C-alpha positions in Angstrom: 10.1 9.0 18.1 13.2 7.3 16.7 15.3 10.3 17.7 13.8 10.4 21.1 14.6 6.7 21.6 18.2 7.5 20.9 18.7 10.7 22.9 17.0 9.2 26.0 20.2 7.1 26.3 22.3 10.3 26.9 21.3 10.1 30.6 24.5 8.0 30.9 26.4 11.2 30.3 24.3 13.6 32.4 20.6 13.9 33.6 18.2 14.7 30.8 16.9 17.7 32.9 20.3 19.4 32.3 19.8 19.4 28.6 18.2 22.0 26.5 16.4 21.4 23.2 16.9 23.8 20.3 14.8 23.5 17.1 13.7 25.4 14.1 10.1 26.3 15.1 6.8 25.4 13.6 3.4 26.4 15.0 2.6 22.7 15.7 5.6 22.1 18.0 5.5 18.4 17.5 9.2 17.8 18.2 9.0 20.0 21.3 6.1 18.0 22.7 8.0 14.7 22.2 11.2 16.1 23.7 9.3 17.1 26.9 7.0 14.0 27.2 9.3 11.3 25.9 12.7 12.5 26.8 12.2 14.8 29.8 13.9 18.0 28.5 12.4 21.1 30.0 14.5 24.0 28.7 13.7 24.7 25.1 14.4 27.3 22.3 12.4 27.5 19.1 13.8 29.6 16.3 11.3 30.7 13.7 12.0 32.7 10.5 8.3 33.5 10.0 8.1 36.9 11.7 4.7 37.7 10.2 2.7 35.3 12.4 4.3 35.6 15.8 0.9 35.6 17.5 0.1 32.1 16.1 3.3 30.7 17.4 2.8 32.2 20.8 -0.8 30.9 21.0 0.3 27.4 20.1 3.3 27.2 22.3 2.6 24.1 24.5 5.0 24.9 27.3 5.9 28.1 29.1 9.6 27.1 29.1 9.9 27.4 25.3 11.8 30.6 24.4 10.5 31.8 21.0 13.1 33.6 18.9 12.1 35.1 15.5 14.6 35.7 12.8 17.6 34.1 11.0 18.8 30.9 12.6 22.5 31.9 12.6 21.9 35.2 14.2 19.6 33.8 16.9 21.9 30.9 17.7 24.5 33.5 18.6 22.0 35.1 21.1 21.6 32.0 23.2 24.1 30.5 25.6 25.8 27.7 23.6 27.7 26.4 26.6 24.6 24.6 27.9 24.4 20.9 27.1 22.1 20.8 24.1 20.1 18.6 21.8 19.9 20.7 18.6 17.8 19.6 15.7 17.8 22.0 12.8 15.0 20.9 10.5 15.6 22.5 7.1 13.2 22.3 4.2 16.0 23.0 1.7 18.8 20.9 0.4 22.2 21.2 2.1 23.7 24.6 1.5 26.2 27.0 2.9 23.7 28.6 5.2 22.9 25.2 6.9 26.6 24.4 7.1 27.3 27.7 8.7 24.6 27.0 11.4 25.8 23.5 12.1 29.5 24.5 12.2 28.6 27.1 14.9 26.9 24.4 17.0 29.7 22.0 16.5 32.3 24.5 17.5 30.5 25.8 20.6 28.3 23.2 22.2 29.7 21.3 25.1 30.7 17.6 24.8 27.8 15.3 25.2 25.6 17.5 23.1 23.8 16.4 20.0 23.9 18.0 16.6 21.1 16.8 14.2 19.8 18.1 10.9 17.2 17.4 8.2 17.7 18.3 4.6 15.7 17.8 1.4 17.4 15.2 -0.9 15.3 15.4 -4.1 17.8 15.1 -7.0 17.9 18.0 -9.5 17.8 17.6 -13.3 20.4 15.0 -14.4 22.5 17.5 -16.3 22.5 20.1 -13.5 23.1 18.1 -10.3 26.7 18.7 -9.7 26.6 22.4 -10.7 23.6 22.9 -8.4 25.4 21.3 -5.5 28.5 23.4 -6.1 26.5 26.6 -6.1 24.7 25.5 -2.9 27.7 24.7 -0.7 30.8 26.0 -2.6 33.3 24.5 -5.0 35.8 24.1 -2.2 33.4 22.0 -0.1 32.3 19.5 -2.7 34.7 16.5 -2.7 36.7 16.3 -6.0 35.6 12.8 -6.8 31.9 13.5 -6.8 30.3 12.9 -10.2 27.0 13.9 -11.8 25.7 10.3 -11.8 26.4 9.9 -8.0 23.7 12.6 -7.2 20.6 10.5 -7.8 17.9 9.6 -5.3 20.2 7.2 -3.5 23.5 9.0 -3.9 22.4 12.6 -3.0 21.7 12.0 0.7 25.0 10.1 0.9 26.9 12.9 -0.6 25.2 15.5 1.5 26.0 13.4 4.6 29.6 13.1 3.5 29.9 16.9 3.1 28.4 17.3 6.6 30.7 14.9 8.2 33.9 16.2 6.5 33.0 19.8 7.3 31.9 19.3 10.8 34.7 16.9 11.7 37.2 19.5 10.8 35.5 22.0 13.1 35.3 19.4 15.9 38.9 18.5 15.6 39.9 22.2 15.9 38.3 22.5 19.3 40.4 22.5 22.6 40.5 19.8 23.6 40.0 18.2 20.2 36.5 16.6 19.8 34.9 14.2 17.3 31.4 13.6 16.0 30.0 10.2 16.8 27.2 9.6 14.2 24.3 7.5 15.5 21.4 8.1 13.0 21.2 8.5 9.2 17.7 8.2 7.7 15.9 8.8 4.4 12.2 9.3 4.3 9.5 11.1 2.4 7.6 14.1 3.8 6.1 15.7 0.7 9.6 15.5 -0.7 12.5 13.0 -0.1 14.3 14.0 3.1 17.4 12.9 5.0 18.0 13.1 8.7 21.4 12.9 10.3 22.5 13.1 14.0 25.8 12.9 15.8 27.0 13.2 19.4 29.9 15.6 20.2 32.6 13.7 22.1 35.9 14.7 23.6 38.2 13.3 26.3 36.1 14.8 29.1 33.1 12.6 28.2 34.8 9.7 26.4 34.2 7.2 29.1 30.5 8.1 29.6 29.9 8.3 25.9 31.3 4.8 25.6 28.7 3.5 28.0 25.8 4.9 25.9 24.4 1.8 24.0 23.4 3.7 20.8 24.7 0.9 18.6 22.1 -1.5 20.0 19.3 0.6 18.6 17.3 -0.6 15.6 17.6 2.8 14.0 21.4 3.1 14.6 23.4 4.0 11.5 27.0 5.2 11.8 28.1 5.2 8.2 27.0 6.2 4.7 24.2 3.6 4.5 20.9 5.2 5.5 17.9 3.6 7.1 15.0 3.8 4.6 11.9 4.9 6.6 8.6 4.4 4.8 5.6 5.6 6.8 2.3 4.3 5.5 -0.9 6.4 5.8 -3.4 4.2 7.7 -6.8 4.4 9.3 -7.3 3.6 13.0 -9.2 0.4 11.9 -6.2 -0.7 9.8 -3.7 0.0 12.6 -5.8 -2.0 15.1 -6.0 -5.0 12.7 -2.3 -4.9 11.9 -1.4 -4.7 15.6 -3.6 -7.7 16.4 -1.8 -9.7 13.7 1.7 -8.6 14.9 0.9 -9.6 18.5 -0.2 -13.0 17.2 3.1 -13.5 15.5 1.6 -13.3 12.0 2.8 -11.5 8.9 0.3 -8.6 8.9 -2.1 -8.0 6.0 -5.3 -6.1 5.6 -7.7 -6.3 2.7 -7.3 -3.3 0.5 -3.8 -2.4 1.8 -0.7 -2.8 -0.4 1.7 -5.5 0.9 4.5 -2.9 1.0 2.4 -0.7 3.4 1.8 -3.6 5.7 5.4 -4.5 5.7 6.5 -0.9 6.3 4.1 -0.7 9.3 5.4 -4.0 10.7 8.9 -2.6 10.6 8.0 0.7 12.2 5.0 0.0 14.4 7.0 0.5 17.6 7.3 4.2 16.8 3.9 4.7 15.1 1.5 6.9 17.0 -0.9 4.9 19.2 -3.8 6.8 17.5 -2.8 7.8 14.0 -2.8 11.6 13.6 -4.1 13.3 10.5 -1.5 14.4 8.0 
C-alpha cells in the first residue's frame, strides 16, 4: 500500500494506464491485485521460478492481462519488451547478490525514463566473523566498497550497505545511458516478514522527463526516504476486534491502547493504520 501510494503520483509523468507492472510471481498475486485496484495498471507480467506448479499459478491468476512467465528472472526479462514504461518490483527472498544486481542493472539500462525500479532483499546479518566475507562472495570483491568493515554489517548496517551497493552499481548503469539518466530514490524501508527485509525503490529520470518528474510530489509522502536512513516498518498482528477499538480511539484523537496488547504494537498500528487492511487478513 505504501508503494502504491507513491507510484500513483507518477500520473504527473504519464497516464497510469500506459504503465506495465513486472513482479516476481507468487500464487497469491497480492501485489498484482493492489497494482490493478489501487493504481490502475492493467498490463502485467509475473515471473515465477517455480516451474513445478504452473497449474496453481494459472488457477490463481486474478486478471487475464497477467502474462505468466516461468523460469529464471534474467532470461525472462529479456523476453519482454523493456521499452514499455514499467513499474518493476523484484521481490527477492535472498540477500543482495550478483544475480539480483544483474537483473536490476538490466532494468536500469533498458527501461524508459519515468519507469520505477524497486527491489526487496533479506537483510538478516550473518555470523559476526563471517559477514564481510559472505557479502564479498555474494556480490563480488570489486563491488563491495573498500571502506566497509565487519562491524558495519549488523542488523542496522547491512540494509544500508546493501542499499549503498545498489545505488552505486545502478547509478553507474544509469549514467551510461544515452541520454544520461539518474536514479531518484523515493523509498527505503526495513521490515520483518519471517526474516528482516529491506525494500528500495527509485524512479529513472533523464532530460526527457526531468520537468514532469520534478512535479511529482514524492517528497511529501510520509514514507518518502531518499537517503541511507530507512523507515522502520513494524506491522503488528491484530484481530478485527482490536483494530476496530484502535481505530475508534485514533478517530477520537486519543493515544490508542487495548487491554492485552503491548504498547509498542498499539504505537506501531497508530503509525501505520492508514495503510493497514480494512479487514485484517490472515498471515
